[in-house]
C-alpha positions as CSV (number, residue, x, y, z in Angstrom):
1,M,-17.4,24.6,64.7
2,P,-14.5,22.8,67.0
3,P,-11.2,24.4,67.4
4,L,-9.4,21.8,65.3
5,D,-11.9,21.9,62.4
6,L,-11.3,25.6,62.4
7,V,-7.5,25.2,62.4
8,Y,-7.8,22.5,59.6
9,F,-9.7,24.9,57.7
10,L,-7.5,27.9,58.1
11,V,-4.2,26.1,57.4
12,K,-5.8,24.4,54.3
13,N,-7.2,27.6,52.9
14,L,-4.3,29.6,53.9
15,T,-1.3,27.9,52.5
16,M,-3.1,26.4,49.3
17,I,-2.1,28.2,45.9
18,K,-5.3,29.7,44.8
19,L,-5.4,31.7,41.3
20,N,-7.7,32.8,38.5
21,V,-7.7,30.9,35.1
22,H,-5.4,33.7,33.3
23,E,-2.8,33.5,36.0
24,A,-2.4,29.8,35.6
25,K,-2.6,30.3,31.7
26,T,0.1,32.6,31.8
27,H,2.5,30.7,34.1
28,L,1.4,27.3,33.9
29,S,4.7,25.6,33.8
30,H,5.7,27.2,37.3
31,Y,2.5,26.0,38.8
32,L,3.2,22.6,37.2
33,S,6.6,22.4,39.1
34,C,4.6,23.6,42.5
35,V,2.1,20.8,42.0
36,Q,5.2,18.3,41.0
37,E,6.9,19.1,44.7
38,G,3.7,18.4,46.2
39,E,1.5,21.5,46.7
40,K,-2.1,22.0,45.6
41,V,-3.8,24.7,43.6
42,I,-6.9,25.7,43.2
43,L,-8.0,27.2,40.0
44,C,-10.7,30.1,40.4
45,K,-12.9,31.6,37.7
46,R,-13.7,35.1,39.0
47,N,-12.5,34.2,42.4
48,V,-14.8,31.2,42.7
49,P,-13.0,27.8,42.8
50,I,-13.9,25.6,40.0
51,A,-11.1,23.0,40.0
52,E,-8.0,21.4,42.1
53,L,-4.7,20.5,40.7
54,R,-3.0,18.1,43.2
55,P,0.0,15.9,42.2
56,L,-0.5,12.1,41.5
57,R,0.3,9.4,43.3
58,S,4.2,8.1,42.6
59,T,4.5,5.2,40.6
60,R,6.5,1.8,42.3
61,T,10.1,1.8,41.6
62,E,11.0,-1.4,43.0
63,R,9.2,-4.7,42.2
64,R,6.2,-5.6,43.9
65,P,7.2,-8.4,46.6
66,V,5.5,-12.0,45.9
67,G,3.9,-14.2,48.3
68,L,2.7,-11.9,51.1
69,A,-0.4,-13.9,51.7
70,K,1.3,-17.4,51.5
71,G,-0.7,-19.9,53.8
72,R,-3.7,-17.1,54.2
73,F,-6.1,-18.9,52.4
74,E,-6.7,-22.0,50.6
75,V,-8.3,-23.0,47.0
76,P,-11.2,-25.2,47.9
77,S,-11.0,-28.2,45.3
78,E,-14.6,-27.1,43.8
79,F,-12.9,-24.4,42.3
80,F,-11.7,-26.9,39.7
81,D,-14.8,-28.6,38.9
82,P,-16.4,-27.9,35.4
83,L,-18.7,-24.9,35.4
84,P,-22.4,-25.9,34.7
85,D,-23.4,-25.7,30.8
86,E,-26.1,-23.1,31.7
87,L,-23.3,-20.8,33.0
88,L,-21.0,-21.7,30.1
89,D,-23.9,-20.9,27.6
90,A,-24.5,-17.3,29.3
91,F,-20.5,-16.4,28.8
92,E,-21.6,-17.3,24.9
93,G,-24.7,-15.3,25.0
94,E,-26.9,-18.2,24.9
95,R,-29.9,-18.5,26.9
96,R,-31.7,-21.9,27.9
């Protein structure tokens, strides 16, 4: 194993919170606070890892900017042509 992988493995396994299900049920609100702060929690059943709790990505607070792709592509004129009858029938569940 290369040294960098060993360091990653040791840091990941030594800094992550590992606990058994009973401990998690007893102190769930405390561990959820840890997860909310960015910590990962490994849940174990009889010291065998079975699940990982990790924080979700935060939701966007500011509005999404409009027009970032302006000038990067052009809608071809064929886009506005009517669809063929066979395709329209397929949308309605009919076959020819």
